[in-house]
N, C-alpha and C positions, 0 to 999 in steps of 0.2 A: 503493500500499499503506500501511496505518496505521501512524505512527511507534509503538514502543512506549512505554509511559508506565510512569515508576518512582512509586512512589504509598506515602509513609510511613502508616502506621497509627496512630493514636494510641488506644488504649483508655482509657476515662476512667470513674473510680471516685471518687466525692465531690470533684471539681473539678481530680483528681490524676491523672497518667497512669502507668497499672500494665502490668506483662508478665506473664503467666505462661507453663505449659507444659502443653498437652493441656488449656489452657482452665481451668487448676487453679493453686493457688500462685502467687498473685500478689505481686509486689513493686513498691515505688515506681520511677518512671522520670523522673520531673520534671514542672515545670510546662507546661502543654499549649500556653500562648500562647508560652511561650519557645520551646518546641521548633518548633512551627509557623513560627515568625520565622526559624529556624536552617536549618529545612528549604527553606524559599523562598529562602535564601539560598546554599544549596548545592545548588540545582538542581532539585528536586522538582518534579515535572510537576502532580501532584494531592496534597491530603491527604484522608484520612479518619479522622474522629473518631467512635467509637463507646461510648456511654454503656454501658457493659457489664451495669451493675445494674437498669436502667431498667423491663426488661421483666418481671422476677423482682420487683422491689420494687413493680412497679404505680404507676409515676410516670411524669412527662412528661420529655423530655429537656430537658435543660439551656439554653434558649433566648436566656438571658443571657449564657453564656461563648460563647454562638456568635455572640452580637453582638459581644463583645470581640474574639474572633478575626478575625472579618471587617473590623473597623476596623485590622487589625496586618498582614494579609496582602493579596495580589491574587491570588494563584493559585487556582484552582477549588477548592473544599472539598465534600465530602460529609458528612451528618452523619446518625447513626442510635441506635438504642435508644427503645423506649418509645413509638414511633410507631403510631397505632392509627387515625385519622381525615383526612380532608382539612384540616381546621382546624387539626391539628399541623402538619402541611407547611405551610399557608399561613403560620404564625408562623413556622417555621424559614425558610422562603424568604425572607420578611420580614427578619428577622433579619441575613439575611446568607449563608444556604448558598445552593450552587449547585445541588446536588442532595440526595436524602434516600433514605435505604436501610433497608428495611422485611424482616424476617424473619420473625418470630415470627406476626405480626398477617396478614403473606400468608398465611402457611400455616392459619392459623385461618379467613382470610375472602379467599378468592382474586379476589374481584370489586375488594377495595380496589386492587389494582395498575391494574384498568382503571378506576376511579373517580380515580385519582390522574393517570395518564396522559392522560384526558379532559381534566382540570382544567386540568394544568400541564405537559403534555408528557410523551411519554415517555424525551425524553432526559435528565430529572432523577427519573427513577424507578430506582433501583438495588436489585435484589430480591438480597439475600445469602442463601447457603446453607452450611450449617455440615453437612457431610457426612463420615459415617464408615463403615467398612466393617464390616459386621455377618453373620457366618456367610455369608461370601462375595458379600454382596449392599451396595450401597452406599444407605445411608438419609439422610435430613435428620433434623436435630436441632434442636430449637427450644431457648428459654429458656436462652441462652446455652450451648447444646450439652449440657443437662443435662437435655432429655425427649426420646427418640426417637419418632420417626413412624413410620406404616406407609407414607410415600411415598416411591418410590423418587428416587434424587437425578436420575437422567436425566430420568424422566418430568416432575417437577416441573420441572426446567430449562425444558424443552419448554413447559409450560403458562404459567411466566411469563412467557416470552417472548410466547406467543400472546395473553395477557392484556394485554400492553400494556408488559412491561418493556424500559427501554432499554439495560440491563446487566446481567452477574450477577455478583456479588462471590462465589467459589467459595473457601469455607475449607474446607482437608483438616483434621479435629479429628484425624486419626492423625498428622498433619505437625506442628502447630501448635506451634509454641515448642522444636521439637525440634533445629533448624539442620540436620538431614539432609537437606535438599532440599525441593524442591515436590513434591507428590505428580504426576509425570507421567503416570501412568496415567490418576485421574480427571479431571486438566484437559484432557487430551488428547480422552477420552471425551468432555465435556461441551463443549470448544470447537470440537469436529467435526460437532456434530449442533445447535448452535444458529446463527442468524445475525447475535445481537446480540453486543458486545464481552464477552468474560470475562477479568478480573481473577483470577488464581491468587496465592492466598494460604495460608499455612500452612507453614512448615517451611525459609523462607530462612536459611544460614547464610554464604554465603560467594558472592563475585563469578559465579563458573562455575555456581552455580544459577541466577542470573537468563539466563544464555547459554544454558543446557539448556533452562529452560524457553520460551523465546522460540525456539529451534532447534526441538523437539522437540515441540511444541503451537502450537496458533492462538491460544493466549494475547495478548491485544492490550495488557495491563500485567499488574505484578507487583507486589504489596505485601507488605511487610515492616514489623516493628515494632523488636524487642530489638535487631537488629544496626545500626539506625539509633541509637536511642535510647543505648546503650552506646558508641557510634563505631568500631564493629567494620568497618563497611564506610561508605565516605563515599559520596554519591550521584555528586559529579563523578567520583570515579576509576573507579566502577562503569560511568558512563555513556561516560568514555574507553574502556574495557576493552569494553564491549560494539561501541562503533564502529568497535574495532580489530579487530573479529570479523566486521565486515559486517554488524552488526543495527544496522537504522536507531531511533534513538531520537530522542525531540525534546529 
């Protein structure tokens, strides 16, 4: 059985880590490199860095920052934001990223997933899905959650897998930043209907939330931001607690 992973997420805007609620009301959460070093020391399994305004501002992700991060940490990290071509990915992997995350660009051009998988291998292609419940159905949203698409979340997750995605980063927009717990319903639905790892994201507020998402869904990793950034939950304490509940963690 795959051991569960704990993944801090750093949303980057203008070189600074920020955090909001339901994708809005951003506040400063510190220097990304210092946070990354701290998380590695505290026992994080991986890190995710998302340049959250790259797609809206139509610019490329921060390759220089990626290089700086890669010099400072040795755990795997994923980078996303503004990635739309094979060449974008090549630059980020050369800069030191282990995986890349695509969202809006994959929705607009699904063949990008297969192009990247073919060029670099599925293991480094993460398809990020921002999902929100609208009128009783789960829909994919793009452009940092600003734009609803007509894609149903489950259909898109299956298509992403079929196209060559190696992993899905599933963020519940309804849960994002609320600290009310992971969205177990949508996480369960997606993780039980695809055969690739699913990272649960959006809503972590306490240690018990991780225990729930690992016990009640097939998510193989759980991602959180503000509770780690602001020291509300310590990663090592979290892992110790999960182990005491017989949940295998790395």
